[in-house]
Steps between C-alpha positions, in 0.01 A plus 500: 500500500776746596718434186247626236570680296840620638699174462277354230486153628329269261290176512659164467453480137679827450198688374219725628733661754231760584274232635737369762441750780125515436477129520701509830255758631203267414675202683555720809133600501407130476713374789464801747178358651666163566820625673411792704759470765785413260414815313536752776878523505486581133200746511691816465712375205181355348300828542772683306495237221124531485521891502755474216261288297205737552719791389663336193185329376330843518761717338628251233285365215503116514620322190260270313646188656416641845146565400460136368667356817270709725176412310580129571569581865191699535281224361652227717517699830218753455755785530439876428524600134824701529836387655536824710153449651600141588818634665292746715277204599808304601612793717162528663515121583841537646393790731187289613735211577690740710171581686491845351143478355438859624784631281333346194156632592650849567663510157180372339304773686728773345499353154869444514513146366361642170740793509783245521397364156550839329857602413430877580355439856703195581754676724231679687322188584825319610561780731164471657547133538836550674314741753232228573759235544721719730221507756526123576789350313800708593745196504369388168526856344861526625576161320321609191701826497844332504396299200379816322827668580684232301257539216535889490876496527506363142483725194184715490232292315152607396336300783691658791243773595255280701791341677630847593159597622485202735848564631430861581194414702681262738832684541410646843469139642834391361827457689702756300822392673482186292371611178538879497790490254293315246211740552725808447656350181157427353350832580787700392467328147123562482560881589650543141215314326318678212161372656351742743319218699829322555668821612205558741526151641888524539436826693251338715748226551776743619267666751521206746894451499549878508355503850761259632836658589718227356300484179482877473878514491504296188276753326787693364503239223164619375535870569576602154193311365283659765642845399398437145147393597449845667452636157261223397166614328306259736424681812454175697850400408635836603312478834628153585854601409473788738370259771790262458751790527314628812507158664866464440576836652291430812798311633717764657829341441443486123650815346465638145819475295653810351435375148136399558400813708502757217335264243228420749444862606486622142233238424294578806503872427342435174230291680399793722279617209344158437118508418460237769490634847611175664818491273552873585487415876732203488763686288513800725528278810774294345683818392519585863643151591772531224614820657519340847663180391748596229865418583726802591688493163166518320363809668695753286366363171142504642504870602429623146189274477371601844532852414284449188232346724454795724257684264286199419481381854402861618215513241366146594494610869174666384358188327133431543593137595586526873738204508703644200516840667612353832763285334629803303541713811694231675716425210559877439608523863742191447628676176589816687671298769691303237625825331586645837288804430415589861278806448285301251461220755404720777235679301346149411509405856288811574282417199572832335472362157488837305778650696694181405436581136618864538817383676563225244478749210703768688780247567486370147470828311756388234268209420172678490435409143535131587244536783273675254529228246436215753177670617377578152351149422270527800308781327341223322425285796138370534506603857413878560705529821809381320434745211464787741822404688693484177378843402591660833836320506587619161402843585743495785760348277483778240612765735838331504510540121485872493771626267562155359376545140604156372264327751201701437399273207413211733270712702303638193475142383326412834257783465409395147457145607264586790286730265445193277419280798213488746530866626145524589566267796789700635516767758428821312693700754808291478486505115478875492787541729717265297422676172588838661824376628595362154428840335701674775796242434477577126507878565779490752725273294469726189403194289325561176323156510131548533328337796135408476 
């Protein structure tokens, strides 16, 4: 049963090789009722073999000789019309022999046996089966998992997705000290898969070992793959990648290397503006951890990125989502502390946010244009509070640009952009003040460039 189709064992006459394992499955189904006790030591391995047959006979079209063989079996033994349906029936019988009738009934009630017979829903059904079995068959699930690990350690075949789904569901009950290395090796390979479902399952599989200190130390081997996944289009993949990083950095004696810290911080900074608030929250919180846990030699390269984050974090301190706003304040305080900007840190402790902005712009007068540019995208934010904060912040930034003709263009662009946007939703007073300041700047700089 286990050798088909991987080793291509054949029948005694050297022909009909695809029938060999299917015939063995039929033999097992016939003799199980007669040898219940003898079967128990092999139940884990037998379950994996049956699961393999359910998967392979669902995802692979049987050749003509298999259909002919099965038609004869069906007529003689009154079997289901399809080989995969028969393999599911054999799996049900095995579970009943193990006194797990309620697992069979629960799967029937949820329609999972039928889902297992469809290639597109098979992995989902197998995951549900693992959950049901885990409630009463923990030793068997552990045994099954060891066999699955051996199967998954081979080259990635088309039938691996259901096996991976079963493995991920039972990982929490495994002794990772014995099989943690195999789990890490398999999950790291699937992180690079082109299939989003496999990437998701691999990330779920890393959630469990990332909570264990010894396993978390091994995560450096997958850090580059995780970094790449932070730019994935699938928000669920991004969210789970952030969770894995967060789990690893929960362990205080694990530090962020000088090479990983700037790459991770850059990726997180981009996620501050993600359209999913949960991803925003996780990225902001993780950014704070990176500053706390970076090794000493990595602090200097990180300073530039942390400086870039100040404007964005300040604006998100006014987010409508209370959790995002709170995390932004805490991370902004952490950033001021990391940069050793004592005055900014004190103002945040007193919750003087706008005074913080004034001092920030005053201390960074030479980089006023950079502050202005970073705030400009938030003029198009769907949140009115963020738009108003951006306008007011840019109004403060422009004062530092007086006499700097070359930097006026960025300000005029911002005004043109806001006129094309949803200005009717903005504060009319702030808008009028901003326009007036722009005209004053144009006049005082002697620029001939027209400002709307």
